[in-house]
Every structure is written in structure tokens, then in C-alpha cells.
C-alpha positions in Angstrom: 65.5 -49.0 -2.2 62.3 -50.7 -0.9 64.4 -53.7 0.2 66.8 -51.5 2.1 64.0 -49.6 3.7 62.3 -52.8 4.9 65.5 -54.3 6.2 66.7 -51.2 8.0 63.2 -50.5 9.4 63.1 -54.0 10.8 66.5 -53.6 12.3 65.4 -50.3 13.9 62.3 -51.9 15.4 64.5 -54.7 16.8 66.6 -52.1 18.7 69.7 -52.4 16.5 71.9 -49.4 16.2 71.8 -47.8 12.7 74.1 -45.2 11.2 73.0 -41.6 10.8 72.5 -42.2 7.1 70.5 -45.3 7.6 68.2 -43.6 10.2 67.7 -40.7 7.8 66.9 -43.0 4.9 64.3 -44.9 6.9 62.5 -41.8 8.3 62.7 -40.0 4.9 61.4 -43.0 3.0 58.5 -43.7 5.4 57.5 -40.0 5.4 57.5 -39.4 1.6 57.9 -42.6 -0.4 56.3 -45.5 1.5 52.7 -46.2 0.5 53.1 -43.3 -2.0 52.7 -40.7 0.7 54.1 -38.0 -1.5 50.7 -37.9 -3.2 49.2 -36.7 0.1 51.5 -33.7 0.0 50.5 -33.0 -3.6 46.8 -33.3 -2.7 47.3 -31.0 0.2 49.2 -28.5 -1.9 46.3 -28.5 -4.4 43.8 -27.8 -1.7 46.0 -25.0 -0.4 46.0 -23.4 -3.9 42.3 -23.9 -4.3 41.5 -22.4 -0.9 43.9 -19.5 -1.5 42.3 -18.7 -4.9 38.8 -18.8 -3.5 39.7 -16.7 -0.5 41.6 -14.3 -2.8 38.6 -13.7 -5.0 36.3 -13.1 -1.9 38.9 -10.8 -0.3 39.6 -8.7 -3.4 35.9 -8.3 -4.3 34.9 -7.4 -0.8 38.0 -5.2 -0.3 37.4 -3.2 -3.4 33.7 -2.6 -2.5 34.6 -1.5 1.0 37.4 0.7 -0.2 35.3 2.4 -2.8 32.5 3.1 -0.3 34.9 4.5 2.3 36.8 6.5 -0.2 33.6 7.9 -1.8 32.4 8.9 1.7 35.7 10.6 2.6 35.9 12.5 -0.7 32.4 14.0 -0.6 32.2 17.7 -1.2 31.4 19.9 1.9 27.7 20.4 2.2 26.9 17.4 -0.1 26.7 14.5 2.3 24.9 11.4 1.2 23.0 9.7 4.0 23.0 6.2 2.4 26.7 6.5 1.8 27.2 7.5 5.4 25.3 4.4 6.6 27.3 2.1 4.3 30.5 3.7 5.5 29.6 3.1 9.1 28.9 -0.6 8.3 32.2 -0.9 6.5 34.1 0.7 9.4 32.5 -1.8 11.8 33.4 -4.7 9.5 37.1 -3.7 9.2 37.4 -2.9 12.9 36.1 -6.2 14.1 37.9 -8.3 11.5 41.3 -6.6 12.0 40.9 -6.5 15.7 40.3 -10.2 16.3 42.5 -13.2 15.6 41.8 -15.1 12.4 41.9 -18.3 14.3 39.0 -17.1 16.5 37.1 -16.1 13.4 37.5 -19.5 11.8 36.3 -21.2 14.9 33.2 -18.9 15.1 32.4 -19.6 11.4 32.9 -23.4 11.9 31.3 -24.0 15.3 28.7 -21.2 15.5 27.6 -19.7 12.2 28.0 -22.8 10.0 27.6 -25.4 12.7 25.4 -27.7 10.5 27.9 -27.7 7.6 30.6 -30.4 7.4 32.5 -28.8 4.5 35.2 -27.4 6.7 37.6 -26.6 3.8 35.0 -24.4 2.2 34.2 -22.7 5.5 37.8 -22.1 6.0 38.2 -20.5 2.5 35.2 -18.3 3.2 36.5 -17.2 6.6 40.0 -16.4 5.2 38.4 -14.5 2.4 36.3 -12.4 4.8 39.4 -11.8 6.9 41.6 -10.8 4.0 38.9 -8.5 2.6 39.3 -6.1 5.6 43.0 -5.8 5.1 42.7 -5.5 1.3 40.1 -2.7 1.8 42.5 -0.7 3.9 45.3 -1.2 1.5 43.2 -0.2 -1.5 41.7 2.7 0.4 45.2 4.0 1.3 46.3 3.8 -2.3 43.2 5.6 -3.6 43.5 8.4 -1.0 47.2 8.8 -1.8 46.4 10.0 -5.4 46.2 13.8 -5.5 42.6 14.9 -4.9 43.1 17.5 -7.6 42.9 14.8 -10.2 39.4 13.9 -9.1 38.4 17.5 -9.2 39.9 17.9 -12.7 38.0 14.8 -13.9 34.7 16.0 -12.5 35.2 19.4 -14.0 35.5 17.7 -17.4 32.0 16.3 -17.0 33.0 12.7 -15.9 31.1 11.2 -13.0 32.7 9.9 -9.8 33.0 6.3 -10.9 34.3 7.2 -14.4 37.1 9.2 -12.8 37.9 6.4 -10.4 38.0 3.8 -13.2 40.2 5.7 -15.7 42.2 8.1 -13.6 42.5 7.2 -10.0 42.6 3.4 -9.9 45.3 2.9 -12.6 47.6 5.1 -10.6 46.7 3.5 -7.2 47.2 0.0 -8.4 51.0 0.5 -9.0 51.3 2.0 -5.5 49.5 -0.7 -3.7 50.7 -3.7 -5.6 53.6 -4.6 -3.2 51.3 -4.4 -0.1 48.7 -6.5 -1.9 51.3 -9.0 -2.8 52.4 -9.3 0.8 48.7 -9.7 1.9 48.2 -12.5 -0.6 51.4 -14.3 0.6 50.1 -14.1 4.2 46.7 -15.4 3.0 48.4 -18.4 1.3 50.3 -19.3 4.5 47.2 -18.7 6.7 45.5 -21.6 4.9 47.4 -23.9 7.3 45.0 -22.6 10.0 41.9 -24.4 8.5 43.3 -27.7 9.8 42.2 -26.6 13.2 38.5 -26.7 12.1 38.9 -29.9 10.1 39.9 -28.5 6.7 41.9 -31.1 4.7 44.9 -29.2 3.4 48.7 -29.6 3.6 49.1 -29.6 7.3 46.2 -32.1 7.6 48.0 -34.4 5.3 51.2 -34.1 7.3 49.3 -34.8 10.5 47.9 -37.9 8.9 51.4 -39.2 8.0 52.6 -38.4 11.5 49.8 -40.5 13.0 50.9 -43.5 10.9 54.7 -43.2 11.3 54.9 -41.7 14.8 57.6 -39.3 13.4 56.8 -35.6 13.2 60.0 -33.9 11.9 60.0 -35.1 8.3 56.3 -34.7 7.5 56.3 -31.2 9.0 59.5 -30.3 7.2 58.0 -31.6 4.0 54.9 -29.4 4.5 57.1 -26.4 5.2 59.1 -27.0 2.1 56.0 -27.2 -0.1 54.7 -23.9 1.4 58.1 -22.3 0.9 58.2 -23.3 -2.8 54.6 -21.9 -3.4 55.5 -18.6 -1.6 58.7 -18.3 -3.6 56.9 -19.0 -6.9 54.2 -16.4 -6.0 56.9 -13.9 -5.0 58.6 -14.4 -8.4 55.4 -13.9 -10.3 54.7 -10.7 -8.3 58.1 -9.5 -9.1 57.6 -10.1 -12.8 54.3 -8.2 -12.7 55.9 -5.2 -10.9 58.7 -5.1 -13.5 56.2 -5.2 -16.3 54.3 -2.3 -14.8 57.6 -0.3 -14.5 58.4 -1.0 -18.1 54.9 0.3 -19.2 55.6 3.5 -17.2 58.9 4.1 -19.2 57.1 3.6 -22.5 
């Protein structure tokens, strides 16, 4: 195969007319096989998974904290307002409003070129920025799920002597998780695809690898199609795992 690639590539450079199959073979070979360029796609995919995992942890932790603060504030009994909780709720509202109201690209640029201007670890900055962005959306998803549970269950738990956080942990959250799982799954898929944006600030992920191959081969279609195919496979795998989890939860309900 290498001999055919070398011969046909030389013929193409000389201006000879090749068949459609020969042209496809040359461009495919130089985009994925020549100089073991397929390893660049694998390396980029590994970075995508690493960035997604880190951003996911940041987003979930931050989202849960914000959701709990906002839910606790909204569920306070009349005449029993906590001032500290009110301040925290105000801060959380500002955070979710700003993050959800501005493009994630702008946020990444601000983190890279303003806040962390002295750092050169653009991939880590991108993961942090994506996690902070995702946290705002996760917070609203979780908050909506918590508020959807009948308030009477909170009151029943409190009447039995349990404190607020005990009721949330053993009564409210288990019910809310099943309701919000599809929305959370969609948010995580969006987060995985948004990792492609960190290339703009210098993050070295899958699109960065594709751009490097384009600069060497002067052919954009096959490297970009390869990157798109890798993203598609990862999204399909994640969707399959999410479906398995949802089916498992439905089985636990029946039993």
C-alpha cells in the first residue's frame, strides 16, 4: 500500500489524471496512515475525554452546590428567612445569569487572555472554563428537578424530625435524579462536543490534531471528517451508556 501511495502521490504532483479511487486512496492515506497520523487522532480523542471528565466533575460539583443553595432559599418557610442564604442565593443567581447569558467562546477567551493570561496550559484553562460554563446549566437542571418533587414530602420529612439536608439526601434527591437524568445526559453530550472550542485558545485536542494534519497535507476534508467521526463515535458510546443507566433505573423502580 505504501508503494501505491508513493507512486500515485508522485503522479498527482506531476499533474497526471488519476481515477476517483486513486485520488481517494492518496488523500485518505496521507490523512490517516502516512507518518502514523492516526495516532494524532487517538491522542486528540484522549485529550477530549480528559477535558470532558475534568469539566464534568467541575460542572456537577458546582451545579449541585448552586442548585442546593437556590432550592433551600426558595423553600424557606414564611417568616424564617436566612440572611446568609439570601446573599448566597443572590451570588448564585448572578453566576447563572452571566454564564448562561454569554457565549462559551467569549468565556474561554476571557479565561485564556485576561484571567489566566500568564498561564500557558491552555488545555487545562479550557477544561476549567467549560466546567464553569456547564455548572450553570447543571445547576438549573438539578434545581428544576428538586423543585418538581412535591413540597409535601419535604414537610413530611421535617415533621418526622429530619433536618433539611437529611430529607434532601434520602427523600428528594433520589426522586429528582430519575427525572433530570435525560436532561443531564444531553448537557454532558453538549459538553463533550464543546471541547472542540478550546482549540481557539490553543488547547491541544482533536480539532487541533486535525488542523496540524491539514497544515502538512494541504487537504482539509479528510482530517475534518476523521475528527467528526471520532466525535460521533464518542457521543454514540456515551448515549448508549446513558440509555443503559436509564433502563437500569427503570428496572429498579419496578422491583
